[in-house]
N, CA, C and O atoms as a GROMACS GRO file, in nm:
protein
  600
    1MET      N    1  -2.556   1.903   0.507
    1MET     CA    2  -2.532   1.798   0.439
    1MET      C    3  -2.637   1.663   0.500
    1MET      O    4  -2.626   1.617   0.614
    2LYS      N    5  -2.738   1.612   0.396
    2LYS     CA    6  -2.720   1.432   0.433
    2LYS      C    7  -2.640   1.322   0.424
    2LYS      O    8  -2.568   1.273   0.337
    3PRO      N    9  -2.671   1.292   0.543
    3PRO     CA   10  -2.522   1.146   0.507
    3PRO      C   11  -2.583   1.047   0.425
    3PRO      O   12  -2.704   1.032   0.414
    4LEU      N   13  -2.500   0.983   0.370
    4LEU     CA   14  -2.552   0.895   0.266
    4LEU      C   15  -2.620   0.743   0.356
    4LEU      O   16  -2.596   0.702   0.470
    5PRO      N   17  -2.679   0.709   0.285
    5PRO     CA   18  -2.742   0.562   0.308
    5PRO      C   19  -2.678   0.496   0.361
    5PRO      O   20  -2.561   0.535   0.354
    6PRO      N   21  -2.696   0.353   0.451
    6PRO     CA   22  -2.581   0.255   0.483
    6PRO      C   23  -2.591   0.196   0.401
    6PRO      O   24  -2.481   0.145   0.381
    7ALA      N   25  -2.692   0.151   0.298
    7ALA     CA   26  -2.628   0.033   0.204
    7ALA      C   27  -2.532   0.102   0.088
    7ALA      O   28  -2.442   0.032   0.041
    8VAL      N   29  -2.555   0.274   0.029
    8VAL     CA   30  -2.429   0.284  -0.060
    8VAL      C   31  -2.327   0.303   0.031
    8VAL      O   32  -2.238   0.225  -0.004
    9VAL      N   33  -2.296   0.356   0.117
    9VAL     CA   34  -2.195   0.334   0.218
    9VAL      C   35  -2.066   0.171   0.218
    9VAL      O   36  -1.945   0.164   0.193
   10GLU      N   37  -2.174   0.058   0.261
   10GLU     CA   38  -2.181  -0.052   0.256
   10GLU      C   39  -2.103  -0.142   0.088
   10GLU      O   40  -2.016  -0.228   0.084
   11ASN      N   41  -2.182  -0.071  -0.038
   11ASN     CA   42  -2.159  -0.064  -0.151
   11ASN      C   43  -2.013  -0.039  -0.193
   11ASN      O   44  -1.921  -0.109  -0.237
   12VAL      N   45  -2.030   0.101  -0.156
   12VAL     CA   46  -1.875   0.208  -0.200
   12VAL      C   47  -1.792   0.124  -0.088
   12VAL      O   48  -1.730   0.045  -0.159
   13THR      N   49  -1.765   0.103   0.011
   13THR     CA   50  -1.721   0.014   0.114
   13THR      C   51  -1.638  -0.152   0.033
   13THR      O   52  -1.521  -0.188   0.015
   14PHE      N   53  -1.742  -0.198   0.010
   14PHE     CA   54  -1.677  -0.291  -0.008
   14PHE      C   55  -1.588  -0.263  -0.219
   14PHE      O   56  -1.468  -0.284  -0.229
   15VAL      N   57  -1.648  -0.230  -0.318
   15VAL     CA   58  -1.568  -0.155  -0.384
   15VAL      C   59  -1.438  -0.115  -0.397
   15VAL      O   60  -1.351  -0.142  -0.480
   16VAL      N   61  -1.440  -0.029  -0.278
   16VAL     CA   62  -1.272   0.028  -0.282
   16VAL      C   63  -1.176  -0.060  -0.180
   16VAL      O   64  -1.053  -0.064  -0.194
   17ARG      N   65  -1.242  -0.126  -0.080
   17ARG     CA   66  -1.218  -0.280  -0.011
   17ARG      C   67  -1.140  -0.343  -0.131
   17ARG      O   68  -1.017  -0.357  -0.135
   18ILE      N   69  -1.240  -0.381  -0.239
   18ILE     CA   70  -1.166  -0.460  -0.304
   18ILE      C   71  -1.067  -0.394  -0.439
   18ILE      O   72  -0.960  -0.452  -0.454
   19ALA      N   73  -1.088  -0.312  -0.508
   19ALA     CA   74  -0.965  -0.230  -0.582
   19ALA      C   75  -0.832  -0.243  -0.458
   19ALA      O   76  -0.735  -0.318  -0.457
   20LEU      N   77  -0.862  -0.170  -0.390
   20LEU     CA   78  -0.741  -0.188  -0.290
   20LEU      C   79  -0.665  -0.279  -0.277
   20LEU      O   80  -0.543  -0.266  -0.289
   21GLY      N   81  -0.728  -0.397  -0.248
   21GLY     CA   82  -0.642  -0.587  -0.199
   21GLY      C   83  -0.590  -0.515  -0.382
   21GLY      O   84  -0.498  -0.435  -0.397
   22ALA      N   85  -0.665  -0.565  -0.483
   22ALA     CA   86  -0.572  -0.558  -0.604
   22ALA      C   87  -0.454  -0.494  -0.645
   22ALA      O   88  -0.354  -0.527  -0.709
   23ILE      N   89  -0.509  -0.365  -0.573
   23ILE     CA   90  -0.339  -0.262  -0.604
   23ILE      C   91  -0.229  -0.398  -0.567
   23ILE      O   92  -0.138  -0.467  -0.612
   24PHE      N   93  -0.324  -0.372  -0.443
   24PHE     CA   94  -0.136  -0.445  -0.342
   24PHE      C   95  -0.114  -0.516  -0.336
   24PHE      O   96  -0.012  -0.541  -0.272
   25LEU      N   97  -0.243  -0.693  -0.445
   25LEU     CA   98  -0.176  -0.779  -0.526
   25LEU      C   99  -0.080  -0.778  -0.573
   25LEU      O  100   0.027  -0.830  -0.540
   26PHE      N  101  -0.130  -0.671  -0.715
   26PHE     CA  102  -0.070  -0.633  -0.872
   26PHE      C  103   0.101  -0.601  -0.821
   26PHE      O  104   0.208  -0.649  -0.857
   27SER      N  105   0.063  -0.494  -0.718
   27SER     CA  106   0.223  -0.405  -0.678
   27SER      C  107   0.291  -0.536  -0.598
   27SER      O  108   0.395  -0.569  -0.654
   28CYS      N  109   0.270  -0.593  -0.520
   28CYS     CA  110   0.369  -0.719  -0.505
   28CYS      C  111   0.406  -0.852  -0.564
   28CYS      O  112   0.484  -0.943  -0.536
   29ALA      N  113   0.305  -0.819  -0.670
   29ALA     CA  114   0.429  -1.011  -0.765
   29ALA      C  115   0.515  -1.000  -0.815
   29ALA      O  116   0.571  -1.103  -0.854
   30GLY      N  117   0.587  -0.841  -0.850
   30GLY     CA  118   0.645  -0.820  -0.956
   30GLY      C  119   0.785  -0.838  -0.861
   30GLY      O  120   0.890  -0.881  -0.910
   31LYS      N  121   0.773  -0.802  -0.731
   31LYS     CA  122   0.887  -0.759  -0.630
   31LYS      C  123   0.860  -0.951  -0.555
   31LYS      O  124   0.965  -0.999  -0.514
   32ILE      N  125   0.776  -1.014  -0.547
   32ILE     CA  126   0.807  -1.140  -0.494
   32ILE      C  127   0.873  -1.240  -0.593
   32ILE      O  128   0.953  -1.329  -0.565
   33ALA      N  129   0.821  -1.206  -0.722
   33ALA     CA  130   0.895  -1.314  -0.824
   33ALA      C  131   1.035  -1.242  -0.851
   33ALA      O  132   1.134  -1.316  -0.853
   34ASP      N  133   1.046  -1.159  -0.863
   34ASP     CA  134   1.204  -1.078  -0.845
   34ASP      C  135   1.258  -1.043  -0.766
   34ASP      O  136   1.326  -0.947  -0.803
   35PRO      N  137   1.281  -1.079  -0.603
   35PRO     CA  138   1.344  -0.999  -0.523
   35PRO      C  139   1.457  -0.916  -0.516
   35PRO      O  140   1.471  -0.817  -0.445
   36ALA      N  141   1.551  -0.974  -0.613
   36ALA     CA  142   1.652  -0.915  -0.685
   36ALA      C  143   1.636  -0.778  -0.676
   36ALA      O  144   1.659  -0.694  -0.589
   37ALA      N  145   1.575  -0.774  -0.824
   37ALA     CA  146   1.550  -0.614  -0.852
   37ALA      C  147   1.465  -0.496  -0.808
   37ALA      O  148   1.462  -0.377  -0.837
   38PHE      N  149   1.345  -0.634  -0.667
   38PHE     CA  150   1.341  -0.496  -0.551
   38PHE      C  151   1.444  -0.470  -0.551
   38PHE      O  152   1.473  -0.384  -0.634
   39ALA      N  153   1.540  -0.516  -0.479
   39ALA     CA  154   1.680  -0.446  -0.389
   39ALA      C  155   1.748  -0.422  -0.462
   39ALA      O  156   1.843  -0.403  -0.386
   40ALA      N  157   1.778  -0.408  -0.537
   40ALA     CA  158   1.805  -0.310  -0.621
   40ALA      C  159   1.774  -0.102  -0.583
   40ALA      O  160   1.842  -0.007  -0.543
   41ILE      N  161   1.659  -0.122  -0.620
   41ILE     CA  162   1.500  -0.053  -0.604
   41ILE      C  163   1.542   0.062  -0.464
   41ILE      O  164   1.548   0.185  -0.454
   42VAL      N  165   1.566  -0.062  -0.364
   42VAL     CA  166   1.555  -0.049  -0.192
   42VAL      C  167   1.677   0.017  -0.212
   42VAL      O  168   1.671   0.134  -0.174
   43THR      N  169   1.778  -0.012  -0.256
   43THR     CA  170   1.912   0.051  -0.252
   43THR      C  171   1.948   0.165  -0.273
   43THR      O  172   2.030   0.231  -0.209
   44ASN      N  173   1.836   0.220  -0.439
   44ASN     CA  174   1.877   0.336  -0.437
   44ASN      C  175   1.807   0.429  -0.399
   44ASN      O  176   1.772   0.525  -0.469
   45TYR      N  177   1.775   0.406  -0.260
   45TYR     CA  178   1.703   0.499  -0.176
   45TYR      C  179   1.754   0.528  -0.112
   45TYR      O  180   1.721   0.644  -0.084
   46GLN      N  181   1.876   0.477  -0.020
   46GLN     CA  182   2.043   0.477   0.022
   46GLN      C  183   1.980   0.581   0.146
   46GLN      O  184   1.992   0.699   0.179
   47LEU      N  185   1.905   0.456   0.194
   47LEU     CA  186   1.848   0.463   0.350
   47LEU      C  187   1.880   0.344   0.427
   47LEU      O  188   1.839   0.344   0.543
   48LEU      N  189   1.944   0.242   0.387
   48LEU     CA  190   1.931   0.130   0.437
   48LEU      C  191   2.053   0.072   0.427
   48LEU      O  192   2.109   0.118   0.328
   49SER      N  193   2.149  -0.042   0.506
   49SER     CA  194   2.242  -0.092   0.476
   49SER      C  195   2.219  -0.231   0.403
   49SER      O  196   2.109  -0.285   0.407
   50PRO      N  197   2.298  -0.273   0.353
   50PRO     CA  198   2.261  -0.416   0.248
   50PRO      C  199   2.236  -0.496   0.300
   50PRO      O  200   2.186  -0.586   0.233
   51PRO      N  201   2.253  -0.526   0.482
   51PRO     CA  202   2.151  -0.679   0.554
   51PRO      C  203   2.031  -0.601   0.508
   51PRO      O  204   1.987  -0.656   0.407
   52LEU      N  205   1.960  -0.493   0.541
   52LEU     CA  206   1.852  -0.428   0.592
   52LEU      C  207   1.756  -0.425   0.390
   52LEU      O  208   1.639  -0.423   0.352
   53VAL      N  209   1.884  -0.426   0.325
   53VAL     CA  210   1.781  -0.417   0.228
   53VAL      C  211   1.737  -0.549   0.174
   53VAL      O  212   1.629  -0.560   0.115
   54SER      N  213   1.805  -0.634   0.190
   54SER     CA  214   1.802  -0.742   0.133
   54SER      C  215   1.657  -0.783   0.227
   54SER      O  216   1.557  -0.836   0.178
   55ALA      N  217   1.671  -0.750   0.358
   55ALA     CA  218   1.539  -0.799   0.431
   55ALA      C  219   1.446  -0.766   0.335
   55ALA      O  220   1.363  -0.837   0.279
   56THR      N  221   1.482  -0.586   0.316
   56THR     CA  222   1.348  -0.553   0.325
   56THR      C  223   1.287  -0.582   0.160
   56THR      O  224   1.176  -0.550   0.120
   57ALA      N  225   1.400  -0.655   0.078
   57ALA     CA  226   1.319  -0.673  -0.032
   57ALA      C  227   1.271  -0.783  -0.053
   57ALA      O  228   1.214  -0.809  -0.159
   58VAL      N  229   1.286  -0.869   0.046
   58VAL     CA  230   1.242  -0.997   0.066
   58VAL      C  231   1.090  -1.025   0.123
   58VAL      O  232   1.007  -1.100   0.070
   59VAL      N  233   1.066  -0.922   0.280
   59VAL     CA  234   0.956  -0.941   0.341
   59VAL      C  235   0.853  -0.871   0.317
   59VAL      O  236   0.744  -0.926   0.327
   60PHE      N  237   0.860  -0.727   0.278
   60PHE     CA  238   0.810  -0.572   0.226
   60PHE      C  239   0.731  -0.627   0.147
   60PHE      O  240   0.618  -0.582   0.166
   61PRO      N  241   0.738  -0.746   0.021
   61PRO     CA  242   0.624  -0.761  -0.055
   61PRO      C  243   0.543  -0.894  -0.035
   61PRO      O  244   0.484  -0.962  -0.119
   62TRP      N  245   0.552  -0.908   0.071
   62TRP     CA  246   0.487  -1.028   0.178
   62TRP      C  247   0.385  -0.964   0.245
   62TRP      O  248   0.273  -1.000   0.208
   63ILE      N  249   0.388  -0.876   0.336
   63ILE     CA  250   0.324  -0.792   0.379
   63ILE      C  251   0.228  -0.708   0.319
   63ILE      O  252   0.124  -0.676   0.377
   64GLU      N  253   0.274  -0.650   0.146
   64GLU     CA  254   0.214  -0.605   0.097
   64GLU      C  255   0.075  -0.708   0.018
   64GLU      O  256  -0.034  -0.661  -0.018
   65ALA      N  257   0.120  -0.855   0.006
   65ALA     CA  258   0.075  -0.970  -0.011
   65ALA      C  259  -0.070  -1.002   0.086
   65ALA      O  260  -0.187  -1.004   0.048
   66VAL      N  261  -0.023  -1.021   0.203
   66VAL     CA  262  -0.127  -1.000   0.287
   66VAL      C  263  -0.217  -0.929   0.305
   66VAL      O  264  -0.333  -0.968   0.287
   67CYS      N  265  -0.194  -0.830   0.338
   67CYS     CA  266  -0.284  -0.691   0.330
   67CYS      C  267  -0.370  -0.675   0.233
   67CYS      O  268  -0.477  -0.619   0.259
   68GLY      N  269  -0.338  -0.732   0.072
   68GLY     CA  270  -0.412  -0.782  -0.032
   68GLY      C  271  -0.508  -0.867  -0.064
   68GLY      O  272  -0.617  -0.866  -0.121
   69LEU      N  273  -0.418  -0.961   0.002
   69LEU     CA  274  -0.575  -1.081   0.084
   69LEU      C  275  -0.676  -1.042   0.090
   69LEU      O  276  -0.782  -1.024   0.030
   70ALA      N  277  -0.613  -1.030   0.195
   70ALA     CA  278  -0.712  -0.964   0.313
   70ALA      C  279  -0.858  -0.904   0.325
   70ALA      O  280  -0.965  -0.944   0.372
   71LEU      N  281  -0.805  -0.762   0.247
   71LEU     CA  282  -0.883  -0.700   0.154
   71LEU      C  283  -1.018  -0.760   0.059
   71LEU      O  284  -1.140  -0.743   0.072
   72VAL      N  285  -0.918  -0.852  -0.060
   72VAL     CA  286  -0.987  -0.921  -0.113
   72VAL      C  287  -1.070  -1.042  -0.074
   72VAL      O  288  -1.153  -1.102  -0.142
   73PHE      N  289  -1.027  -1.068   0.060
   73PHE     CA  290  -1.114  -1.214   0.094
   73PHE      C  291  -1.153  -1.108   0.222
   73PHE      O  292  -1.136  -1.168   0.328
   74GLY      N  293  -1.186  -1.007   0.238
   74GLY     CA  294  -1.302  -0.934   0.364
   74GLY      C  295  -1.256  -1.027   0.488
   74GLY      O  296  -1.334  -1.078   0.569
   75ARG      N  297  -1.153  -1.037   0.487
   75ARG     CA  298  -1.094  -1.093   0.644
   75ARG      C  299  -0.956  -0.989   0.721
   75ARG      O  300  -0.857  -0.957   0.654
   76LEU      N  301  -0.968  -0.960   0.821
   76LEU     CA  302  -0.901  -0.908   0.908
   76LEU      C  303  -0.898  -0.756   0.800
   76LEU      O  304  -0.787  -0.735   0.752
   77GLU      N  305  -0.992  -0.670   0.766
   77GLU     CA  306  -1.003  -0.574   0.620
   77GLU      C  307  -0.945  -0.422   0.735
   77GLU      O  308  -0.871  -0.334   0.690
   78LYS      N  309  -0.984  -0.421   0.843
   78LYS     CA  310  -0.945  -0.334   0.947
   78LYS      C  311  -0.789  -0.291   0.976
   78LYS      O  312  -0.750  -0.177   0.998
   79GLY      N  313  -0.690  -0.439   0.970
   79GLY     CA  314  -0.606  -0.432   0.998
   79GLY      C  315  -0.501  -0.378   0.920
   79GLY      O  316  -0.415  -0.293   0.943
   80ALA      N  317  -0.545  -0.491   0.764
   80ALA     CA  318  -0.490  -0.471   0.714
   80ALA      C  319  -0.507  -0.276   0.643
   80ALA      O  320  -0.399  -0.220   0.626
   81SER      N  321  -0.624  -0.200   0.611
   81SER     CA  322  -0.622  -0.093   0.613
   81SER      C  323  -0.548   0.012   0.688
   81SER      O  324  -0.533   0.131   0.659
   82LEU      N  325  -0.510  -0.046   0.774
   82LEU     CA  326  -0.434   0.034   0.851
   82LEU      C  327  -0.336   0.047   0.808
   82LEU      O  328  -0.273   0.146   0.770
   83MET      N  329  -0.310  -0.090   0.814
   83MET     CA  330  -0.155  -0.121   0.816
   83MET      C  331  -0.134  -0.036   0.633
   83MET      O  332  -0.042   0.042   0.609
   84ILE      N  333  -0.211  -0.063   0.558
   84ILE     CA  334  -0.179   0.024   0.397
   84ILE      C  335  -0.186   0.225   0.424
   84ILE      O  336  -0.155   0.324   0.359
   85CYS      N  337  -0.227   0.203   0.517
   85CYS     CA  338  -0.235   0.380   0.597
   85CYS      C  339  -0.098   0.449   0.619
   85CYS      O  340  -0.044   0.554   0.586
   86LEU      N  341  -0.066   0.327   0.697
   86LEU     CA  342   0.086   0.336   0.758
   86LEU      C  343   0.157   0.355   0.650
   86LEU      O  344   0.205   0.465   0.623
   87MET      N  345   0.174   0.222   0.557
   87MET     CA  346   0.313   0.250   0.451
   87MET      C  347   0.246   0.324   0.355
   87MET      O  348   0.318   0.332   0.255
   88MET      N  349   0.142   0.380   0.341
   88MET     CA  350   0.113   0.542   0.240
   88MET      C  351   0.182   0.652   0.294
   88MET      O  352   0.232   0.742   0.227
   89VAL      N  353   0.184   0.640   0.441
   89VAL     CA  354   0.232   0.746   0.497
   89VAL      C  355   0.391   0.796   0.525
   89VAL      O  356   0.455   0.891   0.570
   90VAL      N  357   0.404   0.665   0.466
   90VAL     CA  358   0.614   0.629   0.528
   90VAL      C  359   0.671   0.641   0.393
   90VAL      O  360   0.773   0.709   0.379
   91PHE      N  361   0.604   0.566   0.266
   91PHE     CA  362   0.629   0.625   0.114
   91PHE      C  363   0.590   0.732   0.058
   91PHE      O  364   0.635   0.746  -0.056
   92THR      N  365   0.522   0.815   0.098
   92THR     CA  366   0.536   0.935   0.075
   92THR      C  367   0.576   1.060   0.162
   92THR      O  368   0.566   1.180   0.135
   93GLY      N  369   0.623   1.002   0.270
   93GLY     CA  370   0.777   1.113   0.335
   93GLY      C  371   0.887   1.084   0.265
   93GLY      O  372   0.958   1.167   0.208
   94LEU      N  373   0.913   0.894   0.270
   94LEU     CA  374   1.062   0.903   0.133
   94LEU      C  375   1.048   0.902   0.063
   94LEU      O  376   1.121   0.833  -0.008
   95LEU      N  377   0.968   0.956   0.018
   95LEU     CA  378   0.978   0.975  -0.139
   95LEU      C  379   1.001   1.145  -0.153
   95LEU      O  380   1.088   1.201  -0.220
   96LEU      N  381   0.870   1.226  -0.046
   96LEU     CA  382   0.954   1.366  -0.030
   96LEU      C  383   1.098   1.353   0.016
   96LEU      O  384   1.188   1.355  -0.068
   97TYR      N  385   1.115   1.345   0.103
   97TYR     CA  386   1.226   1.346   0.209
   97TYR      C  387   1.399   1.267   0.050
   97TYR      O  388   1.519   1.296   0.053
   98ASN      N  389   1.326   1.176  -0.050
   98ASN     CA  390   1.442   1.149  -0.137
   98ASN      C  391   1.406   1.303  -0.282
   98ASN      O  392   1.478   1.342  -0.374
   99HIS      N  393   1.306   1.335  -0.250
   99HIS     CA  394   1.304   1.463  -0.345
   99HIS      C  395   1.383   1.557  -0.317
   99HIS      O  396   1.475   1.584  -0.395
  100PHE      N  397   1.358   1.659  -0.147
  100PHE     CA  398   1.481   1.720  -0.134
  100PHE      C  399   1.600   1.654  -0.157
  100PHE      O  400   1.693   1.700  -0.224
  101ARG      N  401   1.599   1.529  -0.092
  101ARG     CA  402   1.761   1.530  -0.132
  101ARG      C  403   1.874   1.535  -0.275
  101ARG      O  404   1.996   1.521  -0.287
  102GLY      N  405   1.722   1.571  -0.402
  102GLY     CA  406   1.786   1.578  -0.501
  102GLY      C  407   1.784   1.423  -0.555
  102GLY      O  408   1.866   1.393  -0.642
  103LEU      N  409   1.709   1.342  -0.514
  103LEU     CA  410   1.729   1.182  -0.582
  103LEU      C  411   1.600   1.175  -0.697
  103LEU      O  412   1.487   1.209  -0.661
  104ASN      N  413   1.620   1.138  -0.807
  104ASN     CA  414   1.519   1.130  -0.872
  104ASN      C  415   1.492   0.980  -0.932
  104ASN      O  416   1.517   0.946  -1.047
  105ILE      N  417   1.429   0.890  -0.821
  105ILE     CA  418   1.463   0.766  -0.839
  105ILE      C  419   1.349   0.688  -0.874
  105ILE      O  420   1.261   0.745  -0.939
  106ALA      N  421   1.338   0.591  -0.849
  106ALA     CA  422   1.243   0.491  -0.930
  106ALA      C  423   1.140   0.458  -0.795
  106ALA      O  424   1.209   0.438  -0.694
  107CYS      N  425   1.032   0.451  -0.777
  107CYS     CA  426   0.990   0.480  -0.635
  107CYS      C  427   0.974   0.288  -0.657
  107CYS      O  428   0.998   0.227  -0.553
  108GLY      N  429   0.952   0.238  -0.727
  108GLY     CA  430   0.942   0.045  -0.706
  108GLY      C  431   0.798   0.018  -0.659
  108GLY      O  432   0.786  -0.074  -0.578
  109CYS      N  433   0.674   0.091  -0.702
  109CYS     CA  434   0.565   0.087  -0.647
  109CYS      C  435   0.499  -0.067  -0.776
  109CYS      O  436   0.448  -0.167  -0.724
  110PHE      N  437   0.508  -0.061  -0.871
  110PHE     CA  438   0.445  -0.055  -0.986
  110PHE      C  439   0.540  -0.125  -1.056
  110PHE      O  440   0.486  -0.216  -1.118
  111SER      N  441   0.639  -0.122  -1.070
  111SER     CA  442   0.747  -0.127  -1.164
  111SER      C  443   0.904  -0.179  -1.054
  111SER      O  444   0.944  -0.146  -0.942
  112LEU      N  445   0.949  -0.269  -1.158
  112LEU     CA  446   1.088  -0.314  -1.104
  112LEU      C  447   1.196  -0.273  -1.205
  112LEU      O  448   1.274  -0.359  -1.245
  113ALA      N  449   1.207  -0.121  -1.258
  113ALA     CA  450   1.275  -0.077  -1.389
  113ALA      C  451   1.384  -0.001  -1.255
  113ALA      O  452   1.321   0.077  -1.183
  114ALA      N  453   1.498  -0.014  -1.227
  114ALA     CA  454   1.556   0.070  -1.109
  114ALA      C  455   1.615   0.211  -1.173
  114ALA      O  456   1.647   0.308  -1.104
  115ARG      N  457   1.622   0.204  -1.287
  115ARG     CA  458   1.668   0.306  -1.366
  115ARG      C  459   1.561   0.447  -1.385
  115ARG      O  460   1.565   0.565  -1.421
  116GLU      N  461   1.519   0.403  -1.362
  116GLU     CA  462   1.334   0.438  -1.404
  116GLU      C  463   1.334   0.548  -1.325
  116GLU      O  464   1.305   0.537  -1.206
  117PRO      N  465   1.382   0.721  -1.404
  117PRO     CA  466   1.323   0.813  -1.288
  117PRO      C  467   1.106   0.826  -1.214
  117PRO      O  468   0.989   0.790  -1.228
  118SER      N  469   1.197   0.899  -1.145
  118SER     CA  470   0.985   0.912  -1.137
  118SER      C  471   0.922   1.055  -1.078
  118SER      O  472   0.962   1.150  -1.010
  119ASN      N  473   0.827   1.023  -1.129
  119ASN     CA  474   0.716   1.155  -1.112
  119ASN      C  475   0.675   1.191  -1.001
  119ASN      O  476   0.577   1.148  -0.941
  120ILE      N  477   0.751   1.274  -0.969
  120ILE     CA  478   0.674   1.287  -0.772
  120ILE      C  479   0.517   1.323  -0.796
  120ILE      O  480   0.417   1.254  -0.776
  121THR      N  481   0.529   1.427  -0.835
  121THR     CA  482   0.386   1.456  -0.821
  121THR      C  483   0.304   1.365  -0.873
  121THR      O  484   0.195   1.378  -0.818
  122VAL      N  485   0.303   1.280  -0.952
  122VAL     CA  486   0.200   1.218  -0.989
  122VAL      C  487   0.244   1.059  -0.867
  122VAL      O  488   0.141   1.015  -0.815
  123ASN      N  489   0.333   1.006  -0.839
  123ASN     CA  490   0.374   0.940  -0.737
  123ASN      C  491   0.282   0.963  -0.578
  123ASN      O  492   0.224   0.881  -0.507
  124ALA      N  493   0.306   1.146  -0.563
  124ALA     CA  494   0.238   1.136  -0.452
  124ALA      C  495   0.102   1.151  -0.414
  124ALA      O  496   0.035   1.134  -0.313
  125LEU      N  497   0.083   1.194  -0.549
  125LEU     CA  498  -0.085   1.211  -0.565
  125LEU      C  499  -0.162   1.062  -0.486
  125LEU      O  500  -0.236   1.029  -0.393
  126ARG      N  501  -0.073   1.001  -0.615
  126ARG     CA  502  -0.091   0.847  -0.556
  126ARG      C  503  -0.112   0.707  -0.429
  126ARG      O  504  -0.165   0.598  -0.405
  127ASN      N  505  -0.006   0.835  -0.368
  127ASN     CA  506  -0.021   0.740  -0.260
  127ASN      C  507  -0.121   0.813  -0.176
  127ASN      O  508  -0.202   0.747  -0.110
  128LEU      N  509  -0.121   0.907  -0.174
  128LEU     CA  510  -0.265   1.009  -0.141
  128LEU      C  511  -0.420   0.942  -0.138
  128LEU      O  512  -0.509   0.918  -0.056
  129PHE      N  513  -0.392   0.927  -0.292
  129PHE     CA  514  -0.546   0.821  -0.332
  129PHE      C  515  -0.483   0.685  -0.263
  129PHE      O  516  -0.531   0.632  -0.163
  130ILE      N  517  -0.408   0.654  -0.308
  130ILE     CA  518  -0.468   0.490  -0.153
  130ILE      C  519  -0.485   0.534  -0.033
  130ILE      O  520  -0.584   0.494   0.026
  131LEU      N  521  -0.410   0.612   0.025
  131LEU     CA  522  -0.431   0.698   0.193
  131LEU      C  523  -0.548   0.686   0.203
  131LEU      O  524  -0.620   0.638   0.290
  132ALA      N  525  -0.574   0.753   0.061
  132ALA     CA  526  -0.781   0.810   0.162
  132ALA      C  527  -0.866   0.688   0.144
  132ALA      O  528  -0.963   0.667   0.216
  133ALA      N  529  -0.808   0.569   0.001
  133ALA     CA  530  -0.889   0.498   0.016
  133ALA      C  531  -0.913   0.375   0.145
  133ALA      O  532  -1.013   0.326   0.198
  134GLY      N  533  -0.750   0.353   0.160
  134GLY     CA  534  -0.739   0.262   0.328
  134GLY      C  535  -0.783   0.355   0.452
  134GLY      O  536  -0.793   0.308   0.565
  135ALA      N  537  -0.807   0.483   0.424
  135ALA     CA  538  -0.907   0.582   0.538
  135ALA      C  539  -1.021   0.495   0.554
  135ALA      O  540  -1.055   0.428   0.651
  136TRP      N  541  -1.088   0.512   0.407
  136TRP     CA  542  -1.241   0.473   0.414
  136TRP      C  543  -1.245   0.352   0.443
  136TRP      O  544  -1.306   0.334   0.548
  137VAL      N  545  -1.211   0.271   0.400
  137VAL     CA  546  -1.147   0.100   0.421
  137VAL      C  547  -1.200   0.089   0.592
  137VAL      O  548  -1.297   0.046   0.655
  138LEU      N  549  -1.053   0.167   0.623
  138LEU     CA  550  -1.066   0.127   0.808
  138LEU      C  551  -1.111   0.205   0.870
  138LEU      O  552  -1.065   0.209   0.984
  139TYR      N  553  -1.249   0.333   0.827
  139TYR     CA  554  -1.339   0.423   0.864
  139TYR      C  555  -1.483   0.274   0.842
  139TYR      O  556  -1.557   0.184   0.882
  140PHE      N  557  -1.444   0.332   0.778
  140PHE     CA  558  -1.652   0.214   0.689
  140PHE      C  559  -1.633   0.082   0.700
  140PHE      O  560  -1.746   0.071   0.748
  141SER      N  561  -1.603  -0.002   0.700
  141SER     CA  562  -1.545  -0.167   0.750
  141SER      C  563  -1.574  -0.145   0.830
  141SER      O  564  -1.530  -0.072   0.919
  142ARG      N  565  -1.724  -0.249   0.810
  142ARG     CA  566  -1.786  -0.314   0.984
  142ARG      C  567  -1.656  -0.418   1.035
  142ARG      O  568  -1.566  -0.493   1.000
  143GLN      N  569  -1.741  -0.343   1.168
  143GLN     CA  570  -1.600  -0.467   1.270
  143GLN      C  571  -1.680  -0.582   1.294
  143GLN      O  572  -1.800  -0.606   1.280
  144GLN      N  573  -1.541  -0.672   1.351
  144GLN     CA  574  -1.580  -0.819   1.402
  144GLN      C  575  -1.657  -0.838   1.383
  144GLN      O  576  -1.715  -0.738   1.425
  145ARG      N  577  -1.779  -0.938   1.316
  145ARG     CA  578  -1.907  -0.993   1.352
  145ARG      C  579  -1.913  -1.090   1.462
  145ARG      O  580  -1.892  -1.211   1.455
  146GLN      N  581  -1.936  -1.038   1.539
  146GLN     CA  582  -1.980  -1.065   1.658
  146GLN      C  583  -2.114  -1.212   1.650
  146GLN      O  584  -2.200  -1.208   1.561
  147PRO      N  585  -2.112  -1.303   1.732
  147PRO     CA  586  -2.189  -1.390   1.683
  147PRO      C  587  -2.343  -1.306   1.807
  147PRO      O  588  -2.329  -1.223   1.897
  148SER      N  589  -2.472  -1.373   1.758
  148SER     CA  590  -2.566  -1.261   1.838
  148SER      C  591  -2.561  -1.383   1.947
  148SER      O  592  -2.519  -1.498   1.960
  149VAL      N  593  -2.639  -1.270   2.022
  149VAL     CA  594  -2.677  -1.351   2.154
  149VAL      C  595  -2.835  -1.366   2.207
  149VAL      O  596  -2.896  -1.261   2.229
  150GLN      N  597  -2.900  -1.486   2.226
  150GLN     CA  598  -3.046  -1.513   2.206
  150GLN      C  599  -3.122  -1.535   2.360
  150GLN      O  600  -3.243  -1.559   2.366
   0.00000   0.00000   0.00000
């Protein structure tokens, strides 16, 4: 199989990077605006003590925002995409862990409705798709630009 031309890889990477950044900016907006509602979702996971729930509900959306902004503006995209890949692995693991515990809770990804049941198949597939997009950007984004020495 012939590799893709570099221009195609660069264009696809650009589109994936922007889309991934937009997804994370969209995802964090409601959480930043209403940390109490996000804290209710984090509480439903039944994994953290109340002080850690509050800290997670306040800090975590800002991590998503920084990653999203980094991807949209093309700054530190390797670090942002690595962080997104790690988050997707953790989120998918938590989703499956809670499924096996018999908890059907809202994941808190794009909605702050804490009582909304979760569709584990849809959520897991979405997370794996986002993980693949993050891995693409991590692998194919250009290294930090070095000034050329003449």
